[in-house]
MISELO-591884 format. One record per residue (C-alpha): residue number from 1; chain; z, x, y. Coordinates in pm, whole numbers. Layout:
N
> seq; mol; zz; xx; yy
> NUM; A; Z; X; Y
...
REM end
This chain:
102
> seq; mol; zz; xx; yy
> 1; A; 461; 1671; -2366
> 2; A; 316; 1352; -2457
> 3; A; 46; 1189; -2275
> 4; A; 288; 947; -2136
> 5; A; 518; 1154; -2005
> 6; A; 253; 1395; -1844
> 7; A; 126; 1070; -1678
> 8; A; 482; 997; -1540
> 9; A; 503; 1345; -1415
> 10; A; 165; 1314; -1234
> 11; A; 249; 988; -1076
> 12; A; 616; 1124; -958
> 13; A; 422; 1423; -784
> 14; A; 202; 1218; -601
> 15; A; 495; 994; -490
> 16; A; 654; 1287; -362
> 17; A; 778; 1208; 25
> 18; A; 754; 1590; 74
> 19; A; 363; 1621; -51
> 20; A; 153; 1310; -14
> 21; A; 383; 990; 3
> 22; A; 591; 842; 299
> 23; A; 868; 562; 265
> 24; A; 778; 222; 335
> 25; A; 977; -79; 305
> 26; A; 817; -333; 28
> 27; A; 960; -658; 38
> 28; A; 1277; -529; 141
> 29; A; 1314; -244; -80
> 30; A; 1246; 117; 1
> 31; A; 951; 284; -203
> 32; A; 721; 583; -201
> 33; A; 362; 497; -117
> 34; A; 55; 699; -17
> 35; A; -127; 534; 309
> 36; A; -486; 572; 347
> 37; A; -675; 596; 687
> 38; A; -639; 289; 935
> 39; A; -941; 92; 1013
> 40; A; -1059; -191; 1242
> 41; A; -1271; -489; 1138
> 42; A; -1393; -775; 1320
> 43; A; -1363; -1079; 1063
> 44; A; -1615; -1378; 1046
> 45; A; -1404; -1584; 1290
> 46; A; -1409; -1321; 1552
> 47; A; -1066; -1204; 1513
> 48; A; -998; -832; 1507
> 49; A; -748; -698; 1247
> 50; A; -634; -348; 1137
> 51; A; -661; -290; 785
> 52; A; -475; -1; 566
> 53; A; -514; 93; 224
> 54; A; -205; 161; 39
> 55; A; -124; 304; -294
> 56; A; 217; 229; -491
> 57; A; 360; 302; -810
> 58; A; 346; 10; -1053
> 59; A; 713; 137; -1136
> 60; A; 790; 13; -786
> 61; A; 571; -277; -754
> 62; A; 515; -475; -1077
> 63; A; 286; -709; -929
> 64; A; 182; -719; -587
> 65; A; 133; -1061; -423
> 66; A; -70; -1196; -131
> 67; A; 111; -1193; 178
> 68; A; 387; -954; 52
> 69; A; 562; -760; 339
> 70; A; 538; -406; 389
> 71; A; 711; -203; 672
> 72; A; 513; 114; 756
> 73; A; 595; 317; 1078
> 74; A; 808; 32; 1195
> 75; A; 529; -208; 1175
> 76; A; 492; -513; 967
> 77; A; 186; -543; 745
> 78; A; 84; -808; 474
> 79; A; -72; -770; 150
> 80; A; -422; -895; 108
> 81; A; -588; -1042; -198
> 82; A; -758; -808; -444
> 83; A; -512; -533; -542
> 84; A; -628; -319; -837
> 85; A; -434; -135; -1074
> 86; A; -552; 203; -1210
> 87; A; -326; 335; -1460
> 88; A; 48; 350; -1336
> 89; A; -59; 291; -934
> 90; A; -134; -14; -742
> 91; A; -448; -7; -489
> 92; A; -388; -252; -227
> 93; A; -512; -355; 124
> 94; A; -277; -415; 381
> 95; A; -330; -623; 714
> 96; A; -171; -623; 1043
> 97; A; -215; -752; 1415
> 98; A; -457; -1033; 1362
> 99; A; -590; -1133; 1701
> 100; A; -871; -1262; 1903
> 101; A; -1119; -1016; 2050
> 102; A; -1085; -920; 2428
REM end
């Protein structure tokens, strides 16, 4: 088995919906993704936002762009600037529910 074949098999194993991944809709296309832990943050302007790290295969998302739409758990999230590529995976941060503090 070549290194490329082994790497592709590893990514496929990570993206198995029965193991680690879930199905999300990325710009209208269903793909497998691995969500991280939800966190809340207060931004400089005082708005509260929910942030979610997400990992997707490069084969599914060639180049993530700012404000791409991701539907996860029936909620709309938006890709934020600063996605990083690590081999055959993209690590990105999503944002939803920007709202003023109570």
